[in-house]
C-alpha positions, 0 to 999 in steps of 0.5 A, a space after each residue: 464482489 466488485 472486480 478490481 481495475 488494473 490501476 492501483 496505489 501503494 502508500 508507504 506510511 512512515 514517520 520521520 524516523 523511518 518507522 514503517 507501517 506494515 499490514 498482514 494480509 488476511 487472505 495470505 497470513 505471513 504476507 506483509 505489505 504497505 497499504 495498497 488498493 485499486 482505483 474505485 473507478 477509472 476517473 478516480 484521481 490517484 491522490 484520492 485513491 491513496 487517501 481512501 485506501 489509507 483510511 479504509 485499511 488503517 483508519 488513519 486520515 491522510 490529512 494528518 500527515 504529508 501525502 506525496 505522490 512519487 514520480 514512480 509507477 510499477 507495471 507487473 504481472 498479476 499472480 494467476 491465483 489473484 486474476 479472478 479479482 480483476 476485470 476479465 482479461 487483466 494480466 498486468 497491473 500498474 501501481 503508482 507509489 505514494 508515501 505518507 509521513 506521520 509525525 509518530 506511529 498512529 494506532 491502526 484500525 484494520 479493515 475486517 477481512 483484509 488484514 490480520 495484524 499491523 506493526 510499525 518497524 524500522 525501515 530495514 526490518 520492514 523492507 525485509 518483511 515485505 513479500 512484494 518487490 515493489 513495496 520493498 524497493 519503495 521502502 528502500 528508496 524512501 530510506 535513501 532519500 532521507 
């Protein structure tokens, strides 16, 4: 297993009607989230990491929509039970927020071992389903901008 860097991206995938794509974590059934993932290397550009994670986790090519980097990053404590997945000594992670607008909901090809299911939901339902406060907040901010 490759250890994760404490720099990551959160990509809220949505339609113009604010249907939001959520993925159910395989390691935590019942935990729903948007696309997230760590940078592959310290020098990987954030935009590239966002595109890569979207493709790896959903099979969706970010080029079919509008990928936007937000002027927003969250720094939060990594749950103790997940710290073993990060480089030694990691306690905090910084997550950079993106959104990807697609014209319509797209079929999803889940990453085996990473996610169990996917669903497209109206933004309010999607925000309520997210276990992560940063993901919930990003969905709410997206809705307030629309």
